[in-house]
C-alpha positions as CSV (number, residue, x, y, z in Angstrom):
1,M,0.3,-24.1,7.4
2,Y,4.2,-23.3,7.3
3,N,4.5,-25.7,4.5
4,T,1.7,-24.2,2.3
5,L,3.1,-20.6,2.9
6,K,6.5,-21.9,1.8
7,L,4.8,-23.6,-1.2
8,S,3.1,-20.5,-2.4
9,S,6.5,-18.5,-1.7
10,I,8.5,-20.9,-3.8
11,C,5.8,-20.9,-6.5
12,S,6.1,-17.1,-6.4
13,V,9.8,-16.8,-6.8
14,M,9.9,-19.5,-9.5
15,L,7.2,-17.4,-11.5
16,L,9.1,-14.3,-11.1
17,M,12.4,-15.8,-12.4
18,Y,10.7,-17.4,-15.2
19,S,8.9,-13.9,-16.0
20,G,12.3,-12.2,-16.1
21,F,13.8,-14.9,-18.3
22,M,11.0,-14.7,-20.8
23,F,11.3,-10.9,-21.0
24,I,14.9,-11.2,-21.8
25,M,14.1,-13.7,-24.5
26,S,11.4,-11.6,-25.8
27,C,13.8,-8.6,-26.1
28,L,16.3,-10.6,-28.0
29,F,13.5,-12.0,-30.4
30,M,12.4,-8.7,-30.9
31,M,15.7,-7.1,-31.7
32,N,16.6,-10.0,-34.2
33,N,13.1,-9.9,-35.6
34,S,13.2,-13.7,-35.2
35,C,10.6,-16.5,-34.9
36,L,10.9,-20.1,-33.8
37,F,8.3,-22.6,-35.2
38,I,8.3,-26.2,-33.7
39,E,6.0,-28.9,-35.1
40,W,5.6,-32.7,-35.0
41,V,3.1,-35.0,-36.3
42,V,0.7,-36.7,-33.4
43,L,-1.6,-38.6,-35.9
44,N,-2.2,-39.3,-39.5
45,L,-5.9,-39.8,-40.8
46,S,-5.9,-40.4,-44.6
47,S,-4.9,-37.0,-46.2
48,C,-5.4,-35.2,-42.8
49,S,-2.4,-35.0,-40.6
50,M,-3.0,-33.6,-36.8
51,K,0.2,-31.9,-35.9
52,M,1.2,-30.3,-32.6
53,S,3.1,-27.1,-33.1
54,I,4.7,-24.6,-31.0
55,V,5.4,-20.7,-32.0
56,I,7.9,-18.8,-30.0
57,D,7.9,-15.3,-31.2
58,N,8.1,-11.9,-29.6
59,I,4.4,-11.9,-28.9
60,S,4.0,-15.2,-27.1
61,L,7.2,-14.6,-25.1
62,S,6.1,-11.1,-24.0
63,F,2.7,-12.3,-23.1
64,S,4.1,-15.3,-21.1
65,S,6.5,-12.9,-19.2
66,I,3.4,-10.4,-18.2
67,V,1.2,-13.3,-17.2
68,C,4.0,-14.9,-15.0
69,L,4.9,-11.7,-13.6
70,I,1.5,-10.8,-12.5
71,S,1.0,-14.7,-11.5
72,G,4.0,-14.3,-9.2
73,C,2.9,-11.1,-7.5
74,V,-0.6,-12.7,-7.0
75,M,0.9,-15.8,-5.5
76,M,3.0,-13.7,-2.9
77,F,-0.2,-11.7,-2.3
78,S,-1.9,-15.1,-1.6
79,S,0.4,-16.2,0.9
80,S,-1.0,-13.7,3.6
81,Y,-4.4,-13.1,2.0
82,M,-5.2,-17.0,2.0
83,S,-3.3,-17.9,5.0
84,N,-6.1,-18.9,7.2
85,D,-7.8,-21.0,4.4
86,M,-7.8,-24.6,5.4
87,F,-7.2,-25.6,1.7
88,L,-4.4,-23.2,0.7
89,N,-2.2,-26.0,-0.8
90,R,-5.1,-27.0,-3.1
91,F,-5.7,-23.2,-4.0
92,I,-2.0,-22.8,-4.9
93,W,-2.2,-25.9,-7.3
94,L,-5.3,-24.7,-9.0
95,V,-3.5,-21.3,-9.6
96,M,-0.5,-22.9,-11.1
97,L,-2.7,-25.1,-13.3
98,F,-4.4,-22.0,-14.5
99,V,-1.1,-20.3,-15.3
100,L,0.0,-23.4,-17.1
101,S,-3.2,-23.3,-19.3
102,M,-2.8,-19.9,-20.3
103,N,0.9,-20.5,-21.4
104,M,-0.3,-23.5,-23.3
105,L,-2.8,-21.1,-25.0
106,I,-0.2,-18.6,-25.6
107,F,2.5,-21.0,-27.3
108,I,0.3,-23.5,-29.3
109,S,-0.8,-22.4,-32.6
110,S,-2.4,-25.7,-33.7
111,L,-6.3,-25.3,-33.2
112,P,-7.0,-28.8,-31.8
113,A,-4.0,-28.6,-29.3
114,L,-5.0,-25.0,-28.5
115,L,-8.2,-26.6,-27.1
116,L,-5.9,-27.9,-24.1
117,G,-5.3,-24.5,-22.9
118,W,-8.7,-23.0,-24.0
119,D,-10.7,-25.8,-21.9
120,G,-8.2,-25.8,-19.1
121,L,-8.9,-22.1,-18.7
122,G,-12.7,-22.6,-18.6
123,I,-12.5,-25.8,-16.3
124,V,-10.1,-24.4,-14.0
125,S,-11.8,-20.8,-13.6
126,F,-15.1,-22.7,-12.7
127,I,-13.5,-24.4,-10.0
128,L,-11.9,-21.2,-8.7
129,V,-15.2,-19.3,-8.9
130,I,-17.1,-22.0,-7.0
131,Y,-14.1,-22.2,-4.5
132,Y,-16.0,-20.9,-1.6
133,Q,-18.9,-23.4,-2.2
134,N,-22.2,-21.5,-1.7
135,N,-25.2,-20.7,-3.5
136,K,-23.8,-17.5,-4.9
137,S,-20.6,-19.0,-6.0
138,L,-22.3,-21.8,-7.6
139,G,-24.7,-19.7,-9.4
140,A,-21.8,-17.4,-10.7
141,G,-19.7,-20.5,-11.6
142,M,-22.5,-22.1,-13.7
143,L,-23.2,-18.8,-15.5
144,T,-19.3,-18.5,-16.2
145,I,-18.9,-22.1,-17.5
146,L,-22.0,-22.0,-19.6
147,A,-21.4,-18.7,-21.2
148,N,-17.8,-20.0,-21.9
149,R,-19.1,-23.4,-23.4
150,I,-20.5,-21.3,-26.4
151,G,-17.0,-20.3,-27.4
152,D,-15.7,-23.9,-26.8
153,V,-18.3,-25.1,-29.2
154,M,-17.5,-22.5,-31.7
155,I,-13.8,-23.7,-31.5
156,L,-15.0,-27.2,-32.3
157,V,-17.0,-26.2,-35.2
158,S,-13.9,-24.3,-36.5
159,I,-11.9,-27.4,-36.1
160,G,-14.6,-29.2,-38.0
161,I,-14.5,-26.6,-40.8
162,L,-10.8,-26.8,-41.1
163,V,-10.8,-30.6,-41.6
164,I,-11.6,-29.6,-45.3
165,L,-8.1,-28.1,-45.4
166,G,-6.3,-31.0,-44.0
167,Y,-4.5,-28.8,-41.5
168,W,-5.3,-26.9,-38.4
169,D,-2.4,-24.5,-37.8
170,I,-3.3,-20.8,-37.1
171,M,-0.2,-19.3,-38.6
172,V,-0.5,-20.6,-42.2
173,I,-4.3,-20.6,-42.7
174,E,-5.2,-18.8,-46.1
175,E,-8.6,-17.6,-47.5
176,F,-10.6,-20.7,-48.7
177,L,-14.3,-21.4,-49.5
178,L,-15.6,-21.6,-46.0
179,S,-13.4,-18.7,-44.6
180,L,-16.6,-16.5,-43.7
181,H,-18.0,-19.4,-41.6
182,L,-14.6,-19.8,-39.9
183,S,-14.4,-16.2,-39.3
184,L,-17.8,-16.1,-37.7
185,C,-17.1,-18.8,-35.2
186,I,-13.9,-17.4,-34.2
187,L,-15.3,-14.1,-33.7
188,I,-18.0,-15.7,-31.4
189,A,-15.5,-17.6,-29.6
190,G,-13.4,-14.5,-28.8
191,M,-16.6,-12.6,-27.8
192,T,-17.6,-15.2,-25.3
193,K,-14.3,-15.5,-23.6
194,S,-13.7,-11.7,-23.5
195,A,-17.2,-11.1,-22.4
196,Q,-18.4,-8.8,-25.3
197,M,-22.1,-8.1,-25.6
198,P,-24.4,-10.0,-25.4
199,F,-22.0,-12.4,-23.2
200,S,-21.0,-9.7,-20.6
201,S,-23.1,-10.9,-17.8
202,W,-20.6,-13.6,-16.5
203,L,-17.8,-11.2,-15.9
204,P,-19.2,-9.3,-12.9
205,A,-20.7,-12.4,-11.6
206,A,-17.2,-14.3,-11.5
207,M,-16.2,-11.9,-8.8
208,A,-17.6,-14.5,-6.4
209,A,-13.9,-16.2,-6.7
210,P,-11.4,-15.3,-4.1
211,N,-9.6,-11.8,-4.8
212,P,-6.4,-13.1,-6.0
213,V,-8.2,-15.2,-8.5
214,S,-9.8,-12.2,-9.6
215,A,-6.6,-10.3,-9.9
216,L,-5.2,-13.1,-12.1
217,V,-8.2,-14.0,-14.3
218,H,-9.9,-10.3,-14.9
219,S,-6.4,-8.8,-15.8
220,S,-4.3,-11.1,-17.9
221,T,-5.4,-14.7,-18.6
222,L,-9.0,-15.7,-18.9
223,V,-10.6,-12.4,-20.0
224,T,-7.8,-11.7,-22.4
225,A,-7.7,-15.1,-24.0
226,G,-10.6,-14.1,-26.5
227,V,-8.6,-11.2,-27.5
228,F,-5.4,-13.0,-28.1
229,L,-7.1,-15.5,-30.2
230,L,-8.6,-12.9,-32.6
231,V,-5.2,-11.3,-32.7
232,R,-3.7,-14.7,-33.7
233,F,-6.5,-15.0,-36.6
234,F,-6.3,-11.5,-37.6
235,P,-4.9,-12.2,-41.0
236,I,-8.0,-14.4,-41.9
237,L,-10.5,-12.2,-40.0
238,E,-9.6,-9.0,-41.7
239,K,-10.5,-10.5,-45.1
240,W,-14.2,-10.8,-44.0
241,D,-16.0,-7.7,-44.9
242,L,-18.2,-7.6,-42.1
243,F,-15.5,-8.2,-39.5
244,S,-14.4,-4.8,-38.6
245,P,-17.9,-2.8,-38.6
246,L,-19.5,-5.7,-36.6
247,L,-16.7,-6.0,-34.1
248,L,-16.6,-2.1,-33.7
249,M,-20.3,-1.6,-33.1
250,I,-20.1,-4.5,-30.5
251,S,-17.0,-3.4,-28.8
252,V,-18.2,0.2,-28.5
253,C,-21.6,-0.8,-27.1
254,T,-19.7,-2.9,-24.5
255,M,-17.6,-0.1,-23.5
256,F,-20.4,2.4,-23.2
257,M,-22.7,-0.2,-21.2
258,A,-19.8,-1.3,-18.8
259,G,-18.8,2.4,-18.2
260,V,-22.4,3.5,-17.3
261,G,-22.8,0.2,-15.1
262,A,-19.8,1.0,-13.4
263,N,-21.1,4.6,-12.3
264,Y,-24.0,3.2,-10.7
265,E,-22.4,0.2,-8.9
266,N,-21.5,0.1,-5.2
267,D,-19.8,-3.3,-4.9
268,L,-16.2,-2.4,-5.1
269,K,-15.1,-5.7,-6.8
270,K,-17.9,-5.4,-9.4
271,I,-16.7,-1.8,-10.3
272,V,-13.4,-2.9,-11.0
273,A,-14.9,-5.9,-12.9
274,L,-16.8,-3.4,-15.2
275,S,-13.7,-1.3,-15.6
276,T,-12.2,-4.7,-17.0
277,L,-15.1,-5.1,-19.3
278,S,-14.9,-1.6,-20.7
279,Q,-11.1,-2.0,-21.5
280,L,-11.8,-5.3,-23.1
281,G,-14.3,-3.4,-25.3
282,M,-11.3,-1.0,-26.1
283,M,-9.0,-3.6,-27.1
284,M,-11.7,-5.2,-29.5
285,M,-12.3,-1.6,-30.7
286,S,-8.5,-1.1,-31.6
287,L,-8.6,-4.5,-33.4
288,A,-11.6,-3.6,-35.3
289,L,-9.7,-0.6,-36.5
290,G,-7.1,-3.0,-37.9
291,L,-4.3,-2.4,-35.1
292,P,-3.6,-5.7,-33.7
293,M,-0.1,-5.0,-32.4
294,L,-1.7,-1.9,-30.5
295,T,-4.2,-4.2,-29.2
296,I,-1.5,-6.4,-27.7
297,F,0.2,-3.2,-26.3
298,H,-3.0,-2.2,-24.5
299,L,-3.4,-5.8,-23.3
300,Y,-0.1,-5.7,-21.7
301,T,-0.5,-2.4,-19.9
302,H,-4.0,-3.1,-19.0
303,A,-3.0,-6.4,-17.3
304,L,-0.4,-4.5,-15.1
305,F,-2.4,-1.7,-13.8
306,K,-5.6,-3.9,-13.5
307,A,-3.7,-6.7,-11.4
308,L,-2.4,-3.8,-9.3
309,L,-6.0,-2.2,-8.9
310,F,-7.3,-5.8,-7.9
311,L,-4.6,-6.3,-5.3
312,C,-5.3,-3.0,-3.8
313,V,-8.9,-3.6,-3.6
314,G,-8.2,-7.1,-2.0
315,V,-6.1,-5.2,0.8
316,I,-8.8,-2.8,1.2
317,I,-11.6,-5.6,1.5
318,H,-9.2,-7.6,3.8
319,S,-8.6,-4.5,6.2
320,S,-12.5,-3.7,6.1
321,A,-13.5,-6.8,7.7
322,S,-14.5,-8.3,4.3
323,N,-16.7,-5.3,3.4
324,Q,-17.2,-4.6,-0.3
325,D,-19.4,-1.7,-0.2
326,I,-17.7,1.7,-1.2
327,R,-20.2,3.6,0.9
328,L,-18.9,2.2,4.0
329,M,-15.1,2.5,3.3
330,N,-13.9,6.1,3.8
331,M,-10.7,7.9,4.9
332,L,-8.4,5.0,3.7
333,Y,-5.7,7.4,2.7
334,Y,-4.9,8.0,6.5
335,Q,-5.0,4.4,7.5
336,L,-3.7,2.8,4.3
337,P,-1.4,5.2,2.7
338,L,0.8,2.8,0.8
339,T,-2.4,1.0,-0.5
340,S,-4.1,4.1,-1.4
341,S,-1.2,5.6,-3.3
342,C,-0.7,2.3,-5.3
343,M,-4.5,2.3,-5.9
344,N,-4.2,6.1,-7.2
345,I,-1.5,4.9,-9.5
346,A,-3.7,2.0,-10.9
347,N,-6.6,4.7,-11.5
348,M,-4.5,7.2,-12.9
349,S,-3.1,4.7,-15.3
350,L,-6.6,3.6,-16.1
351,C,-7.9,6.9,-16.7
352,G,-4.7,7.5,-19.1
353,G,-2.9,9.6,-16.7
354,L,0.5,11.3,-18.3
355,F,3.4,9.1,-18.5
356,L,2.0,6.1,-16.9
357,S,1.6,2.9,-18.8
358,G,-2.1,3.4,-19.6
359,F,-1.4,6.6,-21.1
360,Y,0.9,5.4,-24.0
361,S,-1.6,2.8,-25.2
362,K,-4.8,4.6,-24.7
363,D,-3.7,7.8,-26.1
364,L,-2.5,6.1,-29.4
365,I,-5.8,4.2,-29.7
366,L,-8.0,7.5,-29.4
367,E,-5.8,9.3,-31.7
368,L,-5.7,6.5,-34.3
369,S,-9.6,6.3,-34.1
370,L,-9.8,9.8,-35.3
371,F,-7.1,9.2,-37.9
372,N,-8.9,6.1,-39.4
373,S,-12.1,6.3,-41.4
374,T,-14.6,6.0,-38.7
375,S,-18.2,7.4,-38.4
376,L,-18.8,10.4,-36.2
377,F,-21.2,8.6,-34.2
378,M,-18.6,5.8,-33.4
379,I,-16.1,8.6,-32.5
380,M,-18.5,10.1,-30.2
381,M,-19.4,6.9,-28.5
382,I,-15.8,6.1,-28.2
383,F,-15.0,9.5,-26.3
384,L,-18.0,9.3,-24.2
385,S,-17.0,5.7,-23.1
386,V,-13.5,7.1,-22.1
387,I,-15.1,10.0,-20.3
388,L,-17.4,7.4,-18.3
389,T,-14.1,5.5,-17.6
390,I,-12.7,8.7,-15.8
391,T,-16.1,9.3,-14.0
392,Y,-16.3,6.0,-12.3
393,S,-12.6,6.1,-11.4
394,M,-12.9,9.5,-9.9
395,R,-16.2,8.3,-8.0
396,L,-14.2,5.2,-6.6
397,L,-11.3,7.4,-5.5
398,F,-13.3,10.1,-3.7
399,I,-15.8,7.8,-2.0
400,S,-13.7,5.1,-0.9
401,V,-10.3,6.9,-0.2
402,C,-10.8,10.7,0.3
403,N,-14.2,10.9,1.8
404,M,-15.4,11.2,5.4
405,N,-15.6,8.1,7.5
406,K,-18.9,6.2,7.6
407,G,-17.5,2.8,8.4
408,V,-17.0,1.0,11.8
409,S,-14.9,3.4,14.2
410,F,-13.3,1.0,16.0
411,H,-11.8,-1.0,13.3
412,S,-8.1,-0.3,12.5
413,K,-6.1,-0.8,9.4
414,G,-2.5,-0.8,8.6
415,D,0.0,-1.2,5.8
416,L,2.3,-3.6,7.8
417,N,1.9,-6.9,5.8
418,I,5.1,-7.4,3.8
419,Y,3.5,-9.9,1.3
420,F,1.1,-7.2,0.4
421,N,3.5,-4.5,0.0
422,F,6.0,-6.5,-2.0
423,S,3.2,-7.5,-4.5
424,M,2.0,-4.1,-4.9
425,L,5.3,-2.2,-5.1
426,V,6.5,-4.4,-8.0
427,L,3.3,-3.9,-9.9
428,S,3.4,-0.3,-9.4
429,L,6.9,-0.2,-10.7
430,A,5.7,-2.1,-13.5
431,A,2.7,0.3,-14.1
432,I,4.6,3.2,-14.3
433,T,7.8,2.1,-16.5
434,F,6.5,-0.7,-18.7
435,G,4.3,1.5,-20.8
436,A,7.2,3.7,-22.1
437,M,9.4,0.5,-22.4
438,L,6.9,-1.7,-24.3
439,Q,6.2,1.4,-26.6
440,Y,9.7,1.0,-28.3
441,F,9.1,-2.5,-29.1
442,F,5.5,-2.7,-30.3
443,M,5.0,0.4,-32.3
444,E,7.7,0.3,-34.7
445,F,5.9,-2.8,-36.2
446,E,2.6,-1.2,-36.1
447,L,3.0,2.7,-36.9
448,N,5.0,4.4,-39.3
449,F,3.5,7.8,-39.7
450,F,0.3,9.4,-39.1
451,L,-0.9,12.9,-39.2
452,L,-3.7,14.5,-37.1
453,S,-4.8,18.3,-37.0
454,Y,-4.0,20.4,-34.1
455,W,-7.5,20.3,-32.4
456,Q,-7.7,16.6,-32.9
457,K,-4.2,16.1,-31.3
458,K,-5.5,18.3,-28.4
459,A,-9.0,16.7,-28.1
460,V,-7.8,13.6,-26.7
461,L,-5.8,15.1,-23.9
462,G,-8.4,17.7,-23.4
463,V,-11.4,15.5,-23.0
464,I,-9.6,13.7,-20.1
465,V,-8.5,16.8,-18.2
466,I,-11.8,18.5,-18.5
467,R,-13.5,15.4,-17.3
468,V,-11.5,15.1,-14.2
469,F,-12.2,18.5,-13.2
470,I,-15.9,18.1,-14.0
471,S,-15.8,14.7,-11.9
472,M,-14.1,16.9,-8.9
473,M,-16.8,19.2,-8.9
474,L,-19.6,16.8,-9.1
475,C,-18.0,14.6,-6.5
476,K,-20.6,15.3,-3.8
477,S,-23.5,14.0,-6.0
478,F,-21.5,10.7,-6.6
479,Y,-23.4,9.1,-3.6
480,S,-27.2,8.6,-4.1
481,K,-29.5,7.4,-1.3
482,K,-32.4,6.8,-3.7
483,H,-32.6,3.7,-5.9
484,T,-35.0,4.0,-8.7
485,K,-35.8,2.1,-11.6
486,K,-33.2,3.8,-13.6
487,H,-30.6,2.7,-11.2
488,S,-31.7,-0.7,-11.5
489,F,-31.7,-0.8,-15.2
490,L,-28.2,0.8,-15.4
491,S,-26.5,-1.2,-12.5
492,L,-28.0,-4.5,-14.1
493,M,-26.1,-3.7,-17.2
494,W,-29.3,-2.9,-19.4
495,F,-30.8,-5.9,-17.7
496,L,-28.4,-8.0,-19.5
497,V,-27.8,-10.0,-16.1
498,P,-31.4,-11.1,-15.6
499,L,-31.8,-11.7,-19.4
500,S,-28.6,-14.0,-19.3
501,T,-30.1,-16.1,-16.4
502,Y,-33.8,-15.9,-15.4
503,P,-35.4,-16.9,-18.9
504,F,-33.2,-20.0,-19.1
505,V,-33.7,-21.0,-15.5
506,K,-37.5,-20.1,-15.8
507,F,-38.0,-22.4,-18.9
508,S,-36.1,-25.1,-17.1
509,V,-37.9,-24.7,-13.9
510,M,-41.5,-24.6,-15.6
511,T,-40.6,-27.5,-17.7
512,S,-39.3,-29.7,-14.7
513,T,-42.4,-28.5,-12.7
514,Y,-44.9,-29.5,-15.6
515,I,-43.0,-32.8,-15.9
516,L,-43.2,-33.6,-12.2
517,K,-46.7,-32.9,-12.0
518,S,-48.0,-34.6,-15.2
519,V,-45.4,-37.5,-15.4
520,D,-43.9,-38.2,-12.0
521,C,-46.9,-37.2,-10.0
522,G,-49.4,-37.9,-12.8
523,W,-49.9,-41.0,-15.1
524,V,-46.7,-42.6,-14.0
525,E,-48.0,-42.8,-10.3
526,I,-51.3,-43.9,-11.6
527,L,-50.0,-46.7,-13.6
528,G,-46.9,-47.1,-11.6
529,G,-46.4,-47.4,-7.6
530,Q,-49.5,-45.6,-6.4
531,G,-51.8,-46.7,-9.0
532,G,-50.8,-50.4,-8.5
533,F,-50.8,-50.2,-4.8
534,S,-54.4,-48.6,-4.9
535,T,-55.6,-51.3,-7.2
536,V,-54.2,-54.1,-5.1
537,M,-55.9,-52.5,-1.9
538,S,-59.2,-52.5,-3.8
539,F,-59.0,-55.9,-4.8
540,S,-57.8,-57.1,-1.3
541,K,-60.7,-55.1,0.3
542,I,-63.2,-56.7,-2.1
543,N,-61.7,-60.0,-1.6
544,Q,-61.7,-59.5,2.3
545,I,-65.5,-58.5,2.1
546,V,-66.1,-61.6,-0.2
547,Q,-64.3,-64.1,2.1
548,F,-65.6,-62.8,5.2
549,K,-69.3,-63.0,3.8
550,L,-68.5,-66.5,2.5
551,F,-67.0,-67.6,5.8
552,N,-70.4,-66.4,7.7
553,F,-72.2,-68.4,5.1
554,L,-70.5,-71.6,5.6
555,I,-70.8,-71.2,9.2
556,M,-74.4,-70.6,9.2
557,F,-74.9,-73.5,6.5
558,M,-73.0,-75.8,9.0
559,V,-74.9,-74.7,11.9
560,V,-78.3,-75.1,10.2
561,L,-77.2,-78.4,8.6
562,M,-76.2,-79.9,12.1
563,I,-79.5,-78.6,13.4
564,I,-81.6,-80.4,10.8
565,T,-79.4,-83.4,11.1
566,Y,-80.2,-83.6,14.7
567,F,-83.8,-83.2,14.2
568,I,-83.9,-85.9,11.6
569,F,-81.9,-88.7,13.5
570,M,-83.8,-87.8,16.8
């Protein structure tokens, strides 16, 4: 066990050092406005040349820095959280392979080579989701891998389309005859990987993985890969007329559905997963508004405070005897003061609290949604989704942290684990300071000047503040003992979960049952083993009867012949 703990600590230190180096390099590249492009030929087929290309710019370097920072903290967190696991060494190598796949996705700009990172994320995420090897984990893993295979197929179709051009590099693709088909395939691939409607059901199901995996997968790696792919392809996607309205409608529906579902969910990890789904919808919405750099900015800030929130949730579950029901974990502020404080920082940043990292990105996205030419209905849906974000964040805070104790009275908790405290404090510092720091780097490329009226400017902050007070007033009604059909509809993500699983399972089960009864247990048995056995048995019985009767006849014939012979010769 000492060796595995030592291995996880070494990996954590290496990732944190690499993150610091990448952050310094990204600052240098950003200040000098430089980009490094490396390309070499792997294979030549007639006029089509397969090349391996690596792009090193401010986006790839800064994204890699954020991913490795979160991975280092998660690895340090895992040193204690997974210390009792028999296969901790294997778990560490899987997480490192996952980080490697994400870095390959970030730096590679050639579409066939990008499949190395894209498929690597899908395969390793499936292995990590089924890590505990039970029926629930296997079902969640199958749903995850099958939903993501749709995106993999779309990437393969995109490669087939780009064969016509003779090259696959993302950075130099221009408009051509099949640009619409390419844009549609890339859009579907990004939607599946980032769990947009109607591919949203796999994201809460993937919570069957260990909590450190959830902190890494659902903050900065797997779920953001689709957003990052669309940002890379944005120059070709924005030329498609239907891209912006289609993506805007899908992303806003995803935001609203996830916000409503989180308000009726009682599983702590699924609430955080649905909040991730809501923020992914916001990233897609900002991309639909034509703001790719602001999308990357919100992706970074969201990764920091969401990883912090997952780590706090992991500490709470670990300290509550593996209980995930928020109705049974109360008065945490008195027993886990540091964890509760870090959780409040992450929650406030998620709500867009003043001067936290989430405030700088979310406030700009909401203001620019008012500034751009968007329909009034979409504006109302966007602000309603933001209000729902505040509602489920306050609900989580009041029920799990500040409410009266309903859990096990003799179970004690404490903030005495140095691995937990170090990981949470590092991410808390990043969630507080990185928003203001990253704004200076990204916004000079995206925004020059935009003008809002006085009421539009105050509406963004006013909606947030008013909703916080309303949530505090309604905190007693957050806990509902009745479970009606409305609760089932809203907590199951508008029945998206059963619709994504049961129809396909029912079709396959009914088909296999029919084949079993009509083929395996039907004519195959009649003409095969059972039928042949019955036929042989029937013939053998007839033969036995005939032989028995013939034997009796011969005996009687012999006896009669002997009697006749005796009387003749006497």
